[in-house]
SEMI-728276 format. One record per residue: x, y, z of N, C-alpha, C in turn; residue in three letters. Coordinates in pm, 1 decimal, decimal comma. Layout:
% residues N
REC  X  Y  Z  X  Y  Z  X  Y  Z  ALA;
...
This chain:
% residues 191
REC  2421,4  -4196,6  6614,1  2523,7  -4232,8  6709,1  2555,0  -4380,2  6690,6  MET;
REC  2681,9  -4413,3  6690,4  2724,6  -4552,9  6690,5  2769,2  -4587,8  6831,5  LYS;
REC  2730,7  -4707,7  6874,2  2757,1  -4749,4  7011,5  2795,2  -4896,9  7010,3  LEU;
REC  2900,7  -4931,3  7079,1  2945,7  -5070,1  7086,5  2922,2  -5123,7  7227,2  GLN;
REC  2854,8  -5238,5  7235,5  2827,5  -5300,8  7365,4  2883,9  -5442,1  7363,6  ILE;
REC  2954,7  -5477,2  7469,0  3009,9  -5611,6  7482,1  2945,1  -5681,2  7601,1  GLU;
REC  2941,7  -5812,7  7596,8  2895,0  -5890,4  7711,0  2744,5  -5910,2  7717,7  GLY;
REC  2672,5  -5881,9  7609,8  2528,7  -5908,9  7607,2  2502,2  -6014,2  7500,0  ILE;
REC  2381,3  -6070,2  7502,2  2345,4  -6169,3  7401,4  2245,0  -6109,8  7302,8  ASN;
REC  2205,6  -6189,0  7204,7  2114,7  -6141,3  7099,6  1979,0  -6100,2  7155,9  ALA;
REC  1930,9  -6170,1  7257,1  1801,8  -6135,0  7316,7  1806,2  -5996,5  7380,9  ALA;
REC  1913,4  -5968,4  7452,1  1927,2  -5838,4  7516,6  1945,0  -5727,8  7412,2  MET;
REC  2022,5  -5753,9  7308,2  2041,2  -5654,8  7201,6  1908,2  -5625,0  7132,4  ALA;
REC  1830,9  -5729,6  7104,9  1700,3  -5710,5  7041,8  1603,6  -5634,0  7129,6  GLY;
REC  1606,9  -5662,1  7258,9  1518,2  -5591,1  7352,1  1555,3  -5443,0  7362,8  GLU;
REC  1684,1  -5414,0  7370,6  1727,6  -5274,1  7373,3  1682,5  -5200,9  7246,8  LEU;
REC  1696,0  -5265,3  7132,4  1654,0  -5205,8  7005,6  1503,9  -5177,6  7006,9  ARG;
REC  1423,4  -5274,1  7049,2  1277,5  -5256,2  7053,5  1236,9  -5143,1  7148,4  ARG;
REC  1302,4  -5136,0  7262,5  1270,2  -5030,9  7359,5  1301,3  -4893,5  7301,1  ILE;
REC  1419,0  -4877,9  7237,5  1454,5  -4748,2  7179,9  1356,1  -4706,1  7070,6  MET;
REC  1305,3  -4801,7  6996,6  1211,5  -4771,3  6888,4  1072,9  -4740,3  6943,0  ILE;
REC  1023,5  -4822,3  7034,3  880,1  -4814,8  7063,9  838,6  -4801,5  7209,9  SER;
REC  932,4  -4788,0  7303,1  889,2  -4784,4  7442,4  943,8  -4668,7  7525,1  GLU;
REC  1026,4  -4582,4  7467,5  1070,0  -4466,6  7545,4  966,7  -4355,5  7530,1  ILE;
REC  940,4  -4280,2  7635,5  843,1  -4171,2  7626,3  895,9  -4057,7  7538,0  PRO;
REC  813,2  -4012,7  7445,0  845,5  -3896,4  7362,8  722,2  -3806,4  7356,0  THR;
REC  742,6  -3683,4  7313,2  634,8  -3584,6  7306,1  589,6  -3569,3  7161,2  MET;
REC  457,0  -3571,0  7141,0  400,2  -3548,9  7007,6  261,8  -3487,5  7020,9  ALA;
REC  219,2  -3419,8  6914,4  85,4  -3360,0  6913,2  -17,4  -3472,0  6902,6  ILE;
REC  -111,7  -3472,8  6996,0  -214,0  -3576,8  7002,2  -351,5  -3525,1  6961,0  GLU;
REC  -384,3  -3401,7  6997,8  -517,1  -3346,5  6969,3  -504,3  -3216,3  6893,0  TRP;
REC  -593,2  -3195,5  6795,4  -595,2  -3071,1  6719,1  -739,7  -3023,8  6708,7  VAL;
REC  -763,3  -2896,9  6747,4  -893,8  -2833,2  6730,7  -881,3  -2729,3  6620,2  ASP;
REC  -957,7  -2747,5  6512,4  -953,1  -2655,2  6399,2  -1058,8  -2547,2  6416,1  PHE;
REC  -1016,8  -2422,8  6398,3  -1109,2  -2309,6  6399,7  -1139,3  -2265,7  6257,1  HIS;
REC  -1041,9  -2284,0  6166,9  -1060,9  -2253,5  6024,5  -962,3  -2337,3  5944,6  ALA;
REC  -1008,7  -2391,0  5832,4  -920,9  -2464,4  5741,6  -978,5  -2454,1  5600,9  ASN;
REC  -927,5  -2358,6  5525,3  -968,1  -2341,9  5385,5  -868,5  -2406,9  5290,7  ASP;
REC  -768,8  -2476,1  5342,9  -664,3  -2534,6  5258,4  -720,9  -2651,7  5178,7  SER;
REC  -638,7  -2705,0  5091,1  -678,9  -2818,1  5007,3  -681,1  -2948,9  5087,5  ILE;
REC  -612,9  -2951,5  5202,8  -604,0  -3073,8  5283,2  -713,4  -3079,6  5389,0  LEU;
REC  -766,2  -3200,0  5410,3  -866,1  -3221,9  5514,7  -802,7  -3201,7  5652,0  TRP;
REC  -886,9  -3173,3  5750,9  -841,1  -3155,9  5889,2  -758,5  -3275,6  5936,0  ASP;
REC  -806,2  -3396,2  5902,4  -740,1  -3519,0  5949,3  -598,0  -3531,1  5895,0  GLU;
REC  -576,0  -3490,3  5771,3  -442,5  -3498,6  5710,5  -348,3  -3399,1  5779,6  ILE;
REC  -396,4  -3278,0  5802,9  -313,5  -3178,1  5871,3  -283,5  -3222,9  6014,3  ILE;
REC  -382,4  -3277,3  6082,9  -360,6  -3326,5  6220,0  -256,0  -3437,8  6220,5  ALA;
REC  -262,4  -3526,5  6121,8  -163,7  -3635,1  6111,2  -24,1  -3577,6  6089,2  HIS;
REC  -12,0  -3480,7  6000,3  117,7  -3417,4  5974,8  171,1  -3348,8  6099,7  ARG;
REC  85,6  -3282,2  6174,0  128,1  -3216,6  6297,5  179,5  -3318,4  6398,7  LEU;
REC  112,2  -3432,6  6406,0  153,5  -3536,3  6500,1  290,5  -3593,2  6470,1  GLY;
REC  332,5  -3587,6  6344,3  461,8  -3644,5  6305,3  577,8  -3545,6  6314,5  LEU;
REC  549,8  -3422,0  6355,5  657,1  -3323,3  6372,7  730,0  -3353,9  6504,0  ILE;
REC  861,2  -3384,8  6498,6  933,6  -3413,7  6622,7  943,9  -3288,2  6709,7  PRO;
REC  921,9  -3306,6  6839,2  921,3  -3195,1  6934,1  1031,0  -3210,7  7038,8  LEU;
REC  1096,6  -3100,3  7071,9  1190,9  -3100,8  7182,9  1110,7  -3107,5  7313,0  THR;
REC  1168,2  -3164,0  7416,7  1101,9  -3169,2  7546,7  1200,2  -3214,9  7652,8  PHE;
REC  1166,0  -3190,5  7777,0  1247,3  -3232,9  7890,8  1187,8  -3363,4  7943,6  ASP;
REC  1254,7  -3477,3  7922,1  1197,1  -3605,4  7965,0  1181,3  -3619,2  8115,9  PRO;
REC  1250,0  -3535,5  8193,0  1240,2  -3543,7  8338,9  1130,3  -3454,6  8396,2  ASN;
REC  1071,4  -3368,7  8313,9  970,1  -3275,9  8363,4  827,7  -3325,7  8339,6  PHE;
REC  802,7  -3383,0  8223,3  665,8  -3417,0  8185,1  625,2  -3557,2  8228,1  PHE;
REC  495,3  -3571,7  8258,2  435,4  -3699,1  8298,8  344,3  -3749,8  8187,5  ASN;
REC  319,0  -3880,4  8188,6  212,1  -3933,2  8104,3  81,3  -3876,1  8158,1  PHE;
REC  -10,0  -3845,3  8068,5  -134,5  -3781,1  8108,7  -212,9  -3865,4  8209,1  LYS;
REC  -216,6  -3997,4  8186,7  -293,5  -4083,9  8276,7  -222,9  -4110,8  8409,8  ASP;
REC  -97,3  -4066,2  8424,8  -23,8  -4082,2  8549,7  -2,2  -3949,7  8621,1  GLU;
REC  -57,7  -3842,6  8567,1  -35,0  -3707,8  8620,4  -126,2  -3680,7  8739,8  CYS;
REC  -83,8  -3587,1  8824,9  -163,8  -3548,5  8941,5  -296,5  -3485,3  8902,1  GLN;
REC  -305,4  -3431,2  8779,4  -430,7  -3369,4  8734,8  -534,0  -3474,7  8693,4  CYS;
REC  -495,6  -3602,0  8702,4  -583,7  -3715,4  8670,3  -632,0  -3713,3  8525,4  GLU;
REC  -542,4  -3670,6  8433,6  -573,7  -3675,7  8291,5  -650,3  -3557,3  8236,1  GLY;
REC  -673,2  -3456,1  8319,9  -748,1  -3338,7  8273,0  -662,6  -3249,2  8183,5  LYS;
REC  -530,7  -3258,7  8196,0  -439,4  -3177,4  8117,3  -389,8  -3057,8  8195,5  GLY;
REC  -261,7  -3057,9  8227,9  -199,5  -2947,2  8300,5  -61,7  -2923,2  8240,9  CYS;
REC  12,7  -2829,5  8296,7  144,1  -2796,1  8241,8  248,2  -2905,9  8262,6  THR;
REC  217,9  -3005,1  8345,2  311,4  -3116,7  8367,2  286,7  -3233,3  8271,9  LYS;
REC  174,8  -3231,1  8197,4  144,7  -3344,7  8109,9  97,3  -3303,9  7970,5  CYS;
REC  81,8  -3174,3  7946,5  27,0  -3131,4  7817,7  81,0  -2993,2  7781,2  GLN;
REC  107,6  -2971,7  7653,8  154,2  -2841,8  7605,0  66,3  -2802,5  7487,3  VAL;
REC  22,4  -2677,1  7487,5  -65,4  -2627,8  7380,3  15,9  -2551,2  7276,1  ALA;
REC  -31,1  -2559,5  7152,1  25,5  -2484,6  7040,3  -87,8  -2410,8  6970,8  PHE;
REC  -56,2  -2297,0  6914,2  -153,0  -2222,7  6833,0  -90,1  -2194,6  6697,0  ALA;
REC  -173,1  -2194,7  6594,7  -126,9  -2163,6  6460,6  -236,3  -2084,7  6389,5  LEU;
REC  -197,3  -1971,5  6331,4  -291,9  -1890,6  6253,6  -215,8  -1830,7  6136,9  LYS;
REC  -253,9  -1872,0  6015,2  -188,6  -1821,7  5894,9  -292,2  -1799,0  5786,6  ARG;
REC  -266,1  -1698,5  5702,7  -348,5  -1670,5  5586,2  -258,1  -1672,3  5463,9  THR;
REC  -307,7  -1734,4  5354,4  -229,2  -1748,0  5233,2  -218,4  -1619,0  5155,4  GLY;
REC  -130,0  -1615,5  5059,2  -58,5  -1729,8  5004,5  69,6  -1759,6  5082,0  PRO;
REC  112,9  -1884,2  5074,2  239,6  -1923,9  5133,5  234,2  -2060,7  5197,8  GLY;
REC  351,6  -2114,8  5223,4  365,7  -2244,4  5288,6  356,6  -2226,0  5439,5  MET;
REC  283,1  -2312,8  5504,6  276,9  -2315,5  5651,1  381,3  -2416,7  5698,1  VAL;
REC  468,9  -2371,7  5785,8  578,1  -2455,9  5835,1  562,0  -2485,0  5984,6  TYR;
REC  636,5  -2584,6  6029,5  637,1  -2621,4  6170,9  677,4  -2503,9  6258,9  SER;
REC  762,7  -2416,1  6209,9  805,7  -2299,3  6285,9  694,3  -2198,2  6309,6  GLY;
REC  581,9  -2213,6  6238,0  467,2  -2125,1  6258,1  385,7  -2162,8  6382,0  ASP;
REC  412,2  -2279,0  6439,6  343,7  -2320,7  6561,5  395,2  -2239,2  6679,7  LEU;
REC  306,1  -2177,9  6752,9  342,7  -2099,9  6872,0  312,1  -2184,5  6995,3  LYS;
REC  413,4  -2204,9  7077,7  401,2  -2293,0  7193,5  373,5  -2215,3  7322,0  THR;
REC  311,4  -2282,7  7417,1  289,1  -2223,8  7549,4  403,1  -2257,4  7645,3  THR;
REC  497,4  -2341,1  7601,4  609,8  -2382,7  7684,4  734,2  -2388,6  7595,4  ASP;
REC  831,1  -2301,9  7620,4  950,1  -2293,4  7535,8  1034,2  -2420,9  7535,1  ASP;
REC  1012,2  -2510,1  7630,5  1085,4  -2637,6  7631,0  1032,7  -2733,7  7525,4  ARG;
REC  910,0  -2707,2  7479,3  846,3  -2796,4  7381,6  819,2  -2716,0  7255,1  VAL;
REC  893,3  -2750,7  7149,4  878,1  -2683,3  7020,7  928,4  -2776,9  6911,9  LYS;
REC  894,3  -2749,2  6785,5  943,5  -2834,8  6677,7  1096,2  -2837,5  6673,0  PRO;
REC  1151,5  -2954,9  6647,8  1296,6  -2970,6  6636,9  1348,0  -2889,1  6518,5  VAL;
REC  1272,0  -2888,7  6408,5  1308,4  -2813,5  6288,2  1196,0  -2715,9  6254,4  PHE;
REC  1231,3  -2594,3  6215,8  1131,4  -2491,9  6184,6  1076,1  -2500,1  6042,8  ASP;
REC  1141,9  -2571,4  5954,3  1103,4  -2569,8  5812,5  1038,6  -2700,5  5765,2  LYS;
REC  968,3  -2769,6  5852,5  892,3  -2887,4  5810,2  761,2  -2837,4  5750,6  ILE;
REC  736,0  -2863,4  5620,6  612,7  -2812,7  5559,2  489,4  -2884,8  5611,7  PRO;
REC  384,6  -2806,1  5637,1  257,2  -2862,4  5683,5  154,7  -2859,1  5570,7  ILE;
REC  132,8  -2740,7  5512,6  37,9  -2727,5  5401,3  65,4  -2594,9  5330,5  VAL;
REC  39,8  -2591,8  5200,8  52,2  -2466,4  5127,0  -84,5  -2401,3  5115,5  GLU;
REC  -90,5  -2273,7  5150,6  -214,9  -2198,5  5142,4  -212,0  -2109,2  5017,8  LEU;
REC  -323,4  -2108,0  4945,0  -337,8  -2019,5  4829,2  -394,0  -1885,2  4876,0  MET;
REC  -400,0  -1791,0  4786,3  -449,4  -1656,9  4816,6  -584,5  -1663,1  4888,1  GLU;
REC  -592,1  -1599,7  5005,5  -715,9  -1591,3  5081,2  -748,9  -1713,0  5166,5  GLY;
REC  -677,5  -1823,1  5149,4  -703,9  -1940,9  5232,7  -648,7  -1917,9  5373,0  GLN;
REC  -717,6  -1976,4  5471,0  -680,7  -1954,5  5610,4  -668,8  -2087,8  5683,2  GLU;
REC  -574,0  -2093,3  5774,7  -559,0  -2208,7  5863,7  -542,3  -2155,4  6004,9  LEU;
REC  -633,7  -2194,8  6092,8  -626,0  -2155,8  6233,2  -660,4  -2277,1  6316,8  GLU;
REC  -572,7  -2307,4  6410,8  -593,2  -2426,7  6493,2  -525,9  -2412,0  6626,9  LEU;
REC  -565,7  -2500,9  6716,8  -502,6  -2516,9  6847,2  -468,3  -2664,6  6858,7  GLU;
REC  -345,5  -2694,9  6900,2  -300,1  -2833,7  6909,8  -245,2  -2860,2  7049,4  ALA;
REC  -252,3  -2986,2  7090,5  -206,9  -3024,3  7224,2  -112,9  -3144,0  7214,2  PHE;
REC  6,5  -3128,2  7270,9  106,9  -3234,7  7270,7  110,7  -3301,3  7407,0  ALA;
REC  140,1  -3430,5  7405,8  154,4  -3505,7  7530,2  251,5  -3620,4  7509,7  GLU;
REC  294,6  -3679,9  7620,3  385,9  -3793,7  7613,8  312,8  -3919,0  7567,8  LEU;
REC  385,4  -4002,2  7496,4  333,8  -4132,1  7454,6  451,1  -4220,8  7417,4  GLY;
REC  420,8  -4343,2  7375,1  525,1  -4435,7  7331,6  492,2  -4487,8  7192,3  ILE;
REC  597,1  -4521,0  7118,9  582,8  -4565,5  6981,1  499,1  -4690,6  6963,6  GLY;
REC  488,6  -4771,1  7067,0  405,8  -4891,8  7058,8  258,3  -4855,5  7040,8  ARG;
REC  219,4  -4736,8  7091,6  81,8  -4691,2  7078,1  56,8  -4626,0  6942,9  LYS;
REC  152,9  -4545,4  6894,6  141,1  -4479,1  6764,6  280,7  -4438,7  6717,4  HIS;
REC  304,4  -4445,0  6586,3  436,1  -4414,3  6529,5  481,4  -4271,4  6555,6  ALA;
REC  388,4  -4179,3  6582,6  429,3  -4040,4  6608,5  512,3  -4029,0  6735,0  LYS;
REC  504,7  -4128,5  6821,8  584,7  -4128,5  6944,2  708,1  -4217,3  6933,3  TRP;
REC  742,3  -4261,1  6813,5  860,9  -4345,2  6795,7  984,3  -4268,0  6838,5  GLN;
REC  1071,7  -4333,9  6912,3  1190,0  -4266,9  6965,0  1306,7  -4259,4  6869,2  GLY;
REC  1331,0  -4368,2  6795,8  1449,9  -4372,2  6711,4  1436,7  -4480,4  6605,6  ALA;
REC  1523,7  -4471,4  6508,3  1545,0  -4579,9  6412,7  1674,2  -4645,9  6458,0  VAL;
REC  1668,2  -4773,9  6488,1  1782,6  -4841,0  6549,3  1811,1  -4972,4  6477,3  VAL;
REC  1936,0  -4994,1  6448,4  1981,6  -5120,4  6394,4  2109,5  -5159,7  6464,9  GLY;
REC  2145,9  -5287,5  6453,3  2273,9  -5329,5  6509,8  2331,0  -5443,5  6427,7  TYR;
REC  2462,1  -5459,5  6437,1  2527,9  -5572,6  6374,6  2616,5  -5639,2  6478,5  LYS;
REC  2646,8  -5764,6  6455,4  2728,4  -5841,3  6548,4  2868,6  -5853,9  6492,0  VAL;
REC  2967,5  -5823,4  6574,2  3107,8  -5835,6  6536,0  3177,4  -5914,2  6646,6  ASP;
REC  3185,0  -6045,3  6629,8  3240,8  -6131,1  6734,8  3148,0  -6131,1  6854,7  GLY;
REC  3198,6  -6087,5  6970,1  3116,4  -6076,9  7092,0  3062,1  -5937,2  7111,7  ASP;
REC  3078,3  -5849,7  7013,8  3036,3  -5711,1  7027,3  2910,1  -5685,7  6945,2  LYS;
REC  2823,3  -5602,5  6999,4  2704,5  -5555,9  6927,0  2724,9  -5407,3  6898,3  TYR;
REC  2722,5  -5372,6  6771,3  2744,0  -5233,9  6730,9  2610,1  -5176,9  6687,2  ILE;
REC  2559,6  -5083,4  6768,7  2429,8  -5020,8  6744,8  2447,1  -4892,7  6664,7  PHE;
REC  2352,7  -4867,3  6575,6  2343,1  -4739,9  6505,3  2208,9  -4679,7  6546,1  ASN;
REC  2212,5  -4567,8  6618,2  2091,9  -4506,1  6674,8  2070,3  -4370,0  6608,1  ILE;
REC  1956,3  -4354,5  6542,3  1918,9  -4227,2  6481,3  1789,3  -4179,4  6544,5  GLU;
REC  1795,7  -4070,4  6618,1  1678,7  -4017,7  6686,2  1579,5  -3962,1  6584,6  SER;
REC  1450,7  -3991,2  6606,8  1344,2  -3933,5  6523,2  1245,3  -3857,2  6611,9  VAL;
REC  1291,7  -3823,0  6730,5  1209,2  -3746,2  6824,5  1290,7  -3626,4  6871,7  CYS;
REC  1246,4  -3560,2  6974,0  1315,6  -3442,9  7025,3  1431,1  -3472,8  7118,1  GLY;
REC  1466,5  -3598,7  7133,9  1578,7  -3636,8  7219,5  1702,5  -3660,8  7135,2  LEU;
REC  1819,2  -3639,7  7194,6  1944,8  -3674,4  7129,0  1961,2  -3826,5  7135,7  LYS;
REC  2040,3  -3884,8  7044,7  2059,3  -4031,1  7048,5  2108,4  -4081,7  7183,9  PRO;
REC  2194,0  -4002,8  7249,3  2243,4  -4043,3  7381,6  2128,4  -4051,7  7482,1  GLU;
REC  2035,4  -3956,1  7472,6  1919,6  -3956,5  7561,4  1826,9  -4073,4  7529,7  GLN;
REC  1812,7  -4104,8  7401,8  1730,4  -4220,1  7362,1  1784,8  -4345,8  7428,4  VAL;
REC  1917,0  -4362,4  7423,7  1979,0  -4481,7  7481,6  1962,4  -4485,8  7633,4  PHE;
REC  1987,5  -4373,2  7701,9  1974,2  -4373,7  7848,7  1828,9  -4392,3  7891,3  THR;
REC  1734,1  -4335,2  7815,6  1592,6  -4357,3  7846,8  1557,3  -4504,9  7828,4  GLN;
REC  1614,5  -4567,3  7724,7  1589,8  -4710,1  7701,6  1642,9  -4794,3  7816,9  ALA;
REC  1757,8  -4756,5  7869,3  1812,1  -4830,0  7984,7  1720,7  -4817,1  8106,0  LEU;
REC  1661,4  -4697,7  8125,8  1566,7  -4679,2  8236,4  1445,3  -4768,7  8219,8  LYS;
REC  1391,3  -4773,9  8097,3  1274,5  -4858,6  8071,2  1310,0  -5005,3  8092,6  VAL;
REC  1426,4  -5047,4  8044,2  1470,1  -5186,1  8063,4  1485,0  -5217,9  8211,6  LEU;
REC  1542,4  -5126,7  8289,1  1557,2  -5147,0  8432,5  1421,1  -5162,1  8500,9  ASN;
REC  1323,7  -5078,5  8461,6  1188,2  -5088,9  8518,6  1126,2  -5224,7  8485,6  GLU;
REC  1147,7  -5271,8  8363,2  1093,6  -5402,6  8324,3  1156,6  -5514,1  8407,5  LYS;
REC  1286,9  -5504,1  8430,0  1355,8  -5606,6  8509,7  1309,1  -5603,7  8655,0  LEU;
REC  1288,1  -5483,9  8709,2  1237,4  -5474,0  8846,7  1097,1  -5533,4  8857,5  GLU;
REC  1010,7  -5504,8  8760,0  875,5  -5562,2  8759,1  881,2  -5713,8  8749,6  ASP;
REC  970,0  -5764,9  8664,6  984,1  -5909,5  8648,3  1033,0  -5973,9  8777,8  PHE;
REC  1129,1  -5909,3  8843,5  1181,7  -5961,1  8970,9  1070,6  -5968,0  9074,8  THR;
REC  987,2  -5863,8  9082,8  876,0  -5863,4  9178,2  776,7  -5976,1  9147,3  LYS;
REC  749,5  -5999,2  9018,7  657,8  -6106,0  8979,1  712,4  -6242,8  9019,2  ASP;
REC  842,6  -6262,6  8999,3  906,0  -6390,7  9034,8  901,9  -6410,0  9185,4  VAL;
REC  927,7  -6305,4  9262,8  925,6  -6316,2  9407,8  786,1  -6348,3  9460,9  GLU;
REC  683,0  -6298,3  9393,7  544,3  -6331,0  9434,5  512,2  -6477,1  9412,3  ARG;
REC  574,8  -6537,4  9313,3  549,7  -6678,1  9282,0  608,5  -6770,4  9388,2  ILE;
REC  722,9  -6731,2  9444,6  794,0  -6814,7  9543,8  710,2  -6851,7  9657,7  LYS;
């Protein structure tokens, strides 16, 4: 998405860019429990690949795990489980992940995870939760750049998560507003 903003300065443009990249909440696989893995790849490599699969999600429904009413134990408001069971031969794809919540699923079904040879088996359970890109790249919201044209800042926003670019931008505005409110409260305490 291309977006033109007028009336802001370089500091504000840079902050909006940073927020879209690393501070909007996105959903990604955080934990993986392996029951069987006969593939050529180690558990850690497969878990890393699973974490980088962009997932669709409803940003208004899910909570951060540490802010949830379940107190971080994991419930349907802060965590979604996936199951995967495949036997080779064949490529295991993101579309092979079975979700417990239809709102949370891979954005694309054909992201390769690992190729299984004859008789090899992969069985796992994975858990997705909200996070931010500042904590780990798997939660990165977008790739964002901008250029200056006179008094205008022209942003190019490419979503790398389960949100549309428009949602990435509106979520960034919410985060920026929260930061400004926190800053205002801090300044008022100083007075």
